[in-house]
N, C-alpha and C positions, 0 to 999 in steps of 0.2 A: 458471450462469453470472452475474456482478454486471456490470451494464453501468453505462456512466457518465452523471452528470447530462448531457450534453449530451445524450448520445443519448437516455435519456429523455425529455427534451424535446421533444427535434426527433419522435421517433416518438410525445408523447403530442399535442401540438400538430397535427402532420402528420395523422394520423390519425383525430382526431377534426373536422380540417374538413375533413376528405376524407369523410365520415363525414352532417355536415353540406350536405356538398355535393349526395351521392348522394341525401341524404333532400329536398332541395330541388329537386332533378331530379326524381325522382317524383313529387314532389307538384305539379311543374309539367306534367311531362307529362298528371296525371291532371285537373287543371282547365283547359289547352288540349284534349282528348280531349273534354271535357263541355262545353266553348263550341264546339267545332268539329262537334260533333252536333246541339247545338242549331242553329248555323248551318245547317246542311247541312238540317236536317229543313225549316224555314223553306223553303231555297232547291228542296228536293224538292217540296213540298206546291205550292208557285208555280208551277214549272216543270209539274206534275201539270194542276194550273187552269188554265194557258195552255195546255197542249194540249187539253184539255177543250173549251175556250169554241173553240178553231180548226176541231177536226172537224164540228163543226154546218155551220159557213159553207160548206166545200167545194164544188164547183160539182158535183162526181162524187162519190158516199158510198157507194163500195165497197172491197171489200177490198186493189184495187192503190192507189188512191188514198190509202187510209191510210196504208199500205210506204211509197208513195213522201214522203208527209209525215214519215214518220216517218225514212226514209233521210237526209232534205234536215237534219231537228234534227241528229241523231248527225252529216253530213258538219258542219253549223255549229258544231257544240262542237269539233270534232277540229280546225278551221282557227283557230278564236280559242286554243286553249290550257284548252279548260272542260274540266274535270273528264269526267271520261266517266259515263254513265249508262246504264244499260238501260231501254230503253221496253217497255211493252207495255200495249197494248188490248184490249178485251175488248166486241167488240160486235155485237150479233147473231146469237149463237151462237159468233162465230170470234174465236181469240186471234191477235192481228195483231204482229207484233215485226218491225225494221228488215231489211230483208235483210242487214247486215252486220254483225248482232248475235250474238253465239254463243247458239245456241238455249239452250243449256246453264249460259249466264249467269244468267235467272233462268228457275225451271221456276213455269210457270203453275197447277201441282197446289197450289204451296203457298200463293195467296190463294185462300184457300174466302170463297164469298159470308159465311157465316157470320159467319167473323172481319173481313172487311170491313165488314160494318155494325157490327160490334161496337165497332170502332175508329173508325169514321167518324161526323164530328160534320157534320149537315145535309149527306151526302153524299160529305165528303172529311173526310179523317184523315191522322193518320203512326205508324205504328211500327217496333218495329225485331225481324228475325230472329235465330238465330247467325251469320246473313253477309250481311247484309243490312238497308241503312236504308230505307225505301218509305215513299215520300209516293204517297196514292190521290184521285184526286179523277172523282167521275159527276156525269152531265151529259146529258141527253137521250139516255140510252141508250149514253152512251160510260162506262165505267169503264175510267179510266187509270193505269196506274203503273208512277212512275220511280223507280226504286230505284238504291243505290251499293253497291258493295263495302266491306263494315264492315275486313275487313282492309287495305284502298287507302287507307281515312280513315286507319286505326291507324300504316301505313306512314308516310306524309303526314306525320303530326305526330311520329314520329317522327324523320323528316328535319330537320322543323324543331327537335323538341327537340336532338339530337345537335349541329344550329349553336348552338345556343346553349347547349350543354355544352362545345363548344369555348371560345368565347367563357367563360365559367363560369372553365373551365378554367385558361385561358391567365390571367382577374383572381388565379383561386385561388391560382395560382404566385408571382403578382407581390405575394400578400396572406401567403400562408405565408413567403415569401421574408422580407417586411421583418420578418415575427416573430419567423423567426430570428434573421435579424441583433438585434434587438433583444433578444431574451434571451439569444443568443450575447455582445451588448455591455453587458447592464447586469446579466446575474446569473451565466454558463457563467465567461466569462473573466476577471471579477474573482475568481471562486473559483478558477479554477484559479492564478493570481496570488497570492491570499492562501494555497493549499494551499503552493505553490512556499517561498513564505516561512517556511511553519510547519517545512516541511523543512529548510530551511537552519539555521533554529532550534534543531530537532532534531541535526543535523549539527554545533552548537558555536557556528556563527555569532551568537552572543549580539549584540544590541541593533540588528540590521537591524532597517531598517522598512519597512514597505508605505508607497505612494501614498493618497492622499485616493481619495473616491470620491463620486463626484456622489447615486448614489441612497443615500437615509438610511438603510436597513441594512446598504450594504455598509460605508457609513461607520462606520456604529456597530460591527461587526464589523472594520476594520482600527484602528481606533482601539484596541478591546479586543486585539485581535494586536501593535499597537506596543506599548500599555501593558506587556503581559507581557513580551514582547522585551525592553525597558526594563530591567523590574525583574531579569528572570533576568540579564544582565549586570551591575546592580549587584551582586545576591546572588553572580555569578561572583568578580568585584573583592573584594568582602570573604572569601570564600572564600581565593583565590590568594593573599591579603595573611596571614590566619589562618595559612594554608600555608608562607609563607614564613618568618613566626617559628618555625613548627613546627620548617623545615629550617635555621634558624640554631639553635635549642633542639638538633636532633640534631648538626650540625656541632659544639656545645660540648660536647658528649659526647663526641668524640672526643680525647684530650689530648695534648698536643706528645708525639712520639716520644722519648724518650730513647736517649743512644748505651750498648751494652749490653755491657761488655767478655766477648769469648769467644763472642759471635754475630752473623752477618751477617743482617738481616731486610730484609724488606720486605712491609708494606701498604699494600690498596687500601680504597676504598669506593666503591661505583658504586652510587648512588643510584636508586630506580625513580620513577615518575612521581607517585608518592603517599607521604606520609612516613611511615617506617614505624618498627618498633623495635629496629635493630641496635642493639648496643652490645658493645663489646671494650675494655680498659685493661692495662695495664703496673704492676705493684708496684714498687719497687725496696726490696727488705730490709733491713735492717742488717746482719744476720750475710754478708750478700755473696750471697744467695740471690732469685730473680726468679720472681715470680707473674704469670701471664697470667691473663686468664679473656674469651670471649669470648659474647654471649649473645643471643636474639630476642627480643623477647616478644610474644605472640600480638596480632594483631590488625594495623589498620591508621591511618594517618590522624593527626590529633594526640591521641587516647586514648593512642596507642599511643607516639608521642615523649613523653608525659607519663608514662608508665607507666615508660620505659625511665631517664625521668633521676630517676626513684625508687629504680628498682634500682640505679642509679649510687652515689647516697647510700646504699645499705644494703648494695651491695659494699664501700663506705670504711669503714664503720662494723664488719662483719664484719671484713675485714684488719689493725685495727686489734686486734682479740680475739683471733686468732690464725691461721697461716699455713699451716694444715692442709687441702688441697681440698675432704675431706667435712666438715670439722665447718663450715667457708665456706659449703657446700650447707647444713648444717643449719640456720643461722640465718639465710639467704638465706629459707628455707623455712619457717619460723616468723614472721619480721620483714615476706616480702614478705606472706604470705598474709594478714595482718592489716589489710595497709594499701592493698590495690588491689581492685576491684569483683571480685564473684563471676563466675566463669566467665572469668578474665585470670588466664593461665600466664607463665613462661616458659625456655624450654630454655638451658643452661648448661656449658658446660666449662670448666673451672677447672685450670689444670699449672703446676708448680711448680718450677721448674730450678732445680736442687742443682750448680752446677759443681764443688766440694771433692766431692761423693762422686759425683760424673761418673752422674746419675739423674736423672727428672725423676718424679715424683708426679700422678696425678691422679683428681679425680671428675668423672664425666659425670651431668649433671641431664638426661636427655632432650634433647640436643643431637645434633645430627650428629657423625658418628665423627670424631674427628683421625686425620690421614691421618702415621704415622710410617713414612718410607723410610730403609732399613738402606742405608748404602755398600754394602755388599756388593748390593744388590737385593731384598731382603725387603720387605712393604709389612704396617705391625700397624696395625690401627684401634682407635682409643682408642674404645669402643665404647660407647654407656651402659647401666648395669644398672640406672634407676630410674625414676620419674617425672619430669615436668617438675616445676619448680619454684613452688609458689604450690597445687598440685593436691591433692596428701592432708596434713593437720599433722601426719601421725604416718610419712609416706615416710623411708627412709633410701638412701643410696648405698656403694657398697663406693671405698674407696680404693685405689689401682692404683701399684705402680711399678715404671718401667722403665729397663733400663739403658742410658745413650745413650756412641755413640763418634763422634770424630771425623768429620766427615765426616754423619752424619745429620742428618734435614731434617725438620721438623713440621708439615704445614701444619692451621690451623683456619679455620674457615669457617662463613658461614651458609647455612640452607636455601634464600637465594634463588641460587644457585650451582648447584644441582642442578637446582629448577623454576623454570626457563629453557625456553620453547616454542616446538618452531619451526613454521613454518605447514602443517603437518598433525598439530597441538597434541602432538608428544614432546617429553615431560623430555629434558634433556639429562641428567639420574639422577646417580647416583653412580657408575655403572661407568665410565660418558666422563669424568668429572671425574676418576676414580681414573688414567685412561691416560693423560688428559693432562697430570696432575701427574708421571707417572714419567716422561712422556716429556720433560719439562722440568730432570729432575733433574743433567744433565749442562751446567747453564749457570748463570750468576749469578742468585740470587734475585731482583733487578730482572726479567730476560730471563725467566726461568722463569714469576712473575706474567706477565707479556704474554705469554706463550705460552697458557697457559691462558683469560687473558680472549678471544685471540683466536679460539678454538677457541667459547667462550660466545656473542661474536658469529655465527661461521661458522655456528654450532647458528640462533639466534634468527631472521636476516638482518632485516628491517625490520620485527619486532616486538620492540614495548619489555620493559624490565625487569619482570617482573609483581611482584618485591618486591627491595628492598636486597638487596646484593652485595656481602659485605665477604672480605677474603681477607686470612690473616696467616702469611706465611712466616717458618720460622726455622732457619737453618743454623746447627748446631751444631762452631766452629772450637776452632782451639788455641789462639790466641791473640786479646788484645783488637784488633775492630777499630771503623774507625768504620760506623758505623749510618745509612744515607739515610732522610733525611724523606720519605715520600710525600703 
C-alpha cells in the first residue's frame, strides 16, 4: 500500500517525536530515582542518628520505654505526612519495633552484624537491599535501623514522572501540532496544488499557471511547472496552426462536384479530430464517360495530408494517359511508390461509368469494397483482388465489368465509415454499414446518406470519429438530372 506524502510526514514526524519523548521520560525517571535515593539515604541516616542520640537520654531505658519512643516517632511522621519509615532498634539482645509497625515489614534477620559492620563507617552507614533502603546508626549500645520500602520510593517517583509526562505530552501535542501545521502549509499543500496543476495540464488545459510560493524550493518547482505549461501551450498553438493549414490542404483536395447527366449523386466528408489522408475525385471524359476514384492514404496528420496531395497529382497524370481503371492503378503503383516514404501506402477504388454501354468497369487496390445495390434488392461487392497501391512494385489488379440498370445505386466509402467505435469498443463494421445502406435505398440519395450518418452517430455516441469518413453515393437514372453539391 502506497501512503501519501501527508501521511508519511505526519507518521514520521509524530512517531519520531513520540520516541524522543519516551526516551526523555525514561532518562528523567532514572535521574529522578537516583536523585531521590541519594536524598532518601541521607534522610534515613540522619533519622537513625537522631533516634540513636535520643535513646541514651531516656528517663528509663527499657524495652517498653524504647517502644513508646518509636511509637511516638511513627505517629509524628503520620501526622506530618512524612514518608512512612520502618524502625528497628537492637539493644541488649532485644529487637524492638513500634507497636503499630508491621512486624513483617522489616525482617531483622536481614540485618546481620557482619553486614552492618562492613557497611558502617564509624558506627553508621546506609545500604540497599532488594526491597529496602536502610540507614543504620550505632551509639552507646543501641543499633538503630531506619528503612523505607524501595517499591514505595519507585512508586512516588513514578507518580511524579507521570505528572511531568502529562505536562510533556500536552506540550508535545502542541509542538507536534505546530510542526504538522508548518509541514502541511509549507510542503504538503503546495505539492498537492502543484499535482492538481500538472493533472490539469495533462488533461489538456495547457497554459494553466500555479501560484507562487514563499519557500524557495516550492517557488523553483512552481516556476518550472509554469514554464513547462507555457511552452506546451505555445507548442499546442503551433501544432493547431499547422493542423489548420493541413485541414485547408485536405479541403483543397475535394474538387467542386460537377453535374453529371444520368446520375443522382450525394457525397459527404466527415472530418475526424485529426487530419488524415482521404481523397476522392471525379473526372469527366471526352467520350461522355465518367471516372470516379476514392482513396485513403495510410497514416494520420500532416504527413498523410501531404501524401494525399501527391496522390491527387499522380492520379491526374495517370488519367491523362489512360482511362482504364486497371492501368491507372498500375501507373499509380509505379509512380506513387517512387515518391513516398517507405512504409507509406494507399488504398484506391477506381470506377469507370460508361453510360452508352450501361456498365461500370472497376479495379480495387486494397480499398473497402464498393456496394452496388440492384433495384431488385441484390447487393454486389466491388471487392479488392490485389494489394494496396505502393506496397509491391510488381503488384497487379484485375479489371472487372458489371452491367448497370436504371435505379441501381453504388456506395463508395473510406474505412473511417466502418472503423467507428462505440463506448464498448465495438466496431460499426461492414455488416452494419451494408444494412444501413440497403435500408436507405428507398429514399433520395441525400436522405439515404443522412440515414447512414445517423446510424454512425447512434453507434459512436459521444465518441469522436477516429478517422475521416468519406461517403460517395451514385444513383444511376434514365435522364440527366441536377446534382446537388454538398
